[in-house]
C-alpha positions in Angstrom: -12.7 9.3 21.7 -10.3 12.2 21.6 -8.1 13.1 18.7 -4.5 14.3 18.6 -2.6 15.6 15.6 1.1 15.1 14.7 2.8 17.0 12.0 5.9 15.5 10.4 8.2 16.6 7.6 9.3 14.1 5.0 13.1 13.7 4.9 14.2 13.4 1.3 17.1 11.0 0.5 17.6 12.9 -2.8 16.3 16.5 -3.2 14.5 17.9 -6.2 14.2 21.4 -7.5 12.0 23.9 -5.6 8.5 24.5 -6.9 6.8 27.8 -6.1 3.3 27.9 -4.6 1.6 29.2 -7.8 2.9 26.2 -9.8 1.8 23.7 -7.1 -1.8 25.1 -7.0 -2.2 24.8 -10.8 -3.7 21.5 -12.0 -5.0 20.1 -15.3 -8.6 19.7 -16.4 -10.2 17.2 -14.0 -11.7 15.2 -16.9 -8.2 14.3 -18.1 -6.9 12.9 -14.8 -7.9 9.4 -13.7 -6.4 6.3 -12.1 -5.5 3.6 -14.6 -4.5 1.1 -12.0 -3.9 0.7 -8.3 -2.4 -2.4 -6.8 -1.1 -3.3 -3.3 0.8 -6.0 -1.5 2.0 -6.4 2.0 1.2 -7.9 5.4 -1.0 -4.9 6.2 -3.1 -5.2 3.1 -3.8 -8.8 2.2 -6.2 -9.5 -0.8 -9.7 -8.2 -0.3 -8.8 -5.8 2.6 -8.2 -2.5 0.8 -10.2 -0.1 -1.4 -9.4 3.2 -3.1 -11.1 6.2 -4.6 -10.0 9.4 -6.3 -11.8 12.6 -5.4 -11.7 16.4 -5.4 -11.2 16.8 -9.2 -8.3 14.4 -9.4 -6.2 16.0 -6.5 -6.9 13.5 -3.8 -6.5 9.7 -3.6 -8.2 8.0 -0.7 -7.2 4.5 0.4 -8.9 2.4 3.2 -7.5 -0.7 4.8 -9.5 -3.0 7.0 -6.7 -5.3 8.3 -3.8 -2.9 8.6 -3.0 -3.5 12.3 0.4 -3.8 14.0 0.4 -5.0 17.6 1.9 -7.0 20.4 0.5 -9.0 23.3 -2.3 -11.5 23.6 -3.2 -13.2 20.3 -0.4 -11.5 18.4 2.7 -13.2 16.9 6.2 -11.7 16.6 5.5 -10.8 13.0 2.4 -8.8 14.0 4.6 -6.1 15.5 5.5 -4.8 12.0 3.0 -4.4 9.2 3.5 -2.8 5.8 1.6 -2.0 2.6 3.2 -1.1 -0.8 0.5 0.8 -2.8 1.3 1.2 -6.5 -0.6 3.9 -8.4 -0.7 4.4 -12.2 -2.3 7.8 -13.0 -3.4 9.0 -16.4 -2.9 12.7 -17.0 -2.3 15.0 -20.1 1.1 15.6 -21.7 2.9 18.6 -20.5 2.2 18.0 -16.9 4.1 16.4 -14.0 2.8 15.4 -10.6 3.8 14.4 -7.1 2.4 13.8 -3.6 3.0 16.8 -1.4 1.0 15.9 1.7 -0.4 12.7 3.1 -3.1 12.3 5.8 -3.1 9.2 7.9 -6.0 8.3 10.3 -6.4 5.4 12.7 -6.2 4.3 16.3 -3.3 3.8 18.6 -3.1 2.2 22.0 0.5 2.2 23.2 1.1 1.6 26.9 3.7 3.4 29.0 7.2 2.1 28.3 6.3 1.1 24.7 6.6 3.0 21.4 5.6 2.8 17.8 6.4 4.3 14.4 4.2 5.0 11.4 5.5 6.3 8.0 6.1 5.8 4.3 8.6 5.8 1.5 7.6 7.5 -1.8 9.1 7.1 -5.2 8.4 6.7 -8.9 9.4 3.5 -10.5 12.5 3.9 -12.6 13.8 6.9 -10.6 16.4 7.0 -8.0 14.9 9.8 -6.0 12.7 9.0 -3.1 11.3 10.6 0.1 10.6 9.0 3.4 9.2 9.8 6.9 8.5 8.0 10.1 6.3 9.5 12.8 7.0 8.3 16.4 4.4 7.4 19.1 5.5 7.3 22.7 3.3 5.6 25.3 1.1 6.1 27.0 -1.3 6.8 24.1 -4.9 5.7 23.8 -6.7 7.7 21.1 -7.7 8.1 17.5 -5.0 9.8 15.6 -4.8 12.0 12.6 -1.3 12.6 11.1 -0.3 15.0 8.3 3.1 14.6 6.7 4.2 17.4 4.4 7.1 17.2 1.9 9.1 20.5 1.7 9.4 22.0 -1.8 13.0 21.2 -2.1 12.4 17.5 -1.4 9.5 16.8 -3.8 9.8 13.8 -6.0 8.2 14.5 -9.4 7.2 12.2 -12.2 9.4 12.4 -15.3 8.2 15.0 -17.8 7.0 13.6 -21.1 6.4 10.1 -19.7 2.8 9.4 -18.9 1.6 6.7 -16.5 4.6 6.3 -14.3 4.1 3.9 -11.4 4.1 5.8 -8.1 4.9 3.7 -5.0 3.8 4.4 -1.4 5.3 1.8 0.9 3.9 2.5 4.4 4.9 0.8 7.6 3.4 0.5 11.1 5.9 -0.7 13.7 5.2 -1.4 17.4 8.0 -1.9 20.0 6.5 -3.3 23.2 7.5 -6.3 25.3 4.9 -8.3 27.2 2.1 -5.8 26.9 -0.9 -5.4 24.7 -0.6 -2.6 22.1 -2.0 -1.8 18.7 -1.4 0.8 15.9 -3.5 1.3 12.7 -7.1 0.4 13.4 -9.7 3.2 13.4 -11.9 2.8 16.4 -15.1 3.8 14.5 -15.1 1.8 11.3 -12.1 -0.6 11.6 -10.3 1.1 8.7 -6.9 2.6 8.4 -7.2 5.5 6.0 -4.6 7.2 3.8 -5.2 10.3 1.8 -2.6 11.3 -0.8 -2.9 14.9 -1.9 -1.6 15.3 -5.5 0.3 18.4 -6.6 0.8 19.5 -10.2 3.1 21.7 -12.3 3.7 22.3 -16.0 6.8 20.8 -17.6 
């Protein structure tokens, strides 16, 4: 199967202060960073269908979904055209630091026939804060390939955790939406291992 790559920029609903590259590359001791809790809910991630891991010295959270499939056509109902998964992450990290998600990688499979379209994206926010960022990447048929998407939040749009408050709940509400009438189409299933994968790259700075 061939791969294609789409780059998208997250559009912030409320902007944050810019962070220079040196600050973003700094991170706390890996032994002090760990996930306290991850939960999820949504039509794309029913109980027992998702797993997670944190890797690369606490800078990358990997999530895999085995039933995150939006589609139309044979065997699909009207509600199958839109799937979502709200992933909630509580991260332990030392005092004096704040964190955010700067880039997100999405991998899966899309089969969108000519005349049909689809969208894939997420909203990002910390519970208790009004700031959020969001993005939606379009697919225009015909498409029949594995995909790898990278969304990048610009510095001025980053949504940071509140300094001095440890363990804030970070929300990633993703959606896969297919618009196609009378034809078979799918978005979200990896053709190799039947998993939709999301990688959240953590960025750090000192308060």
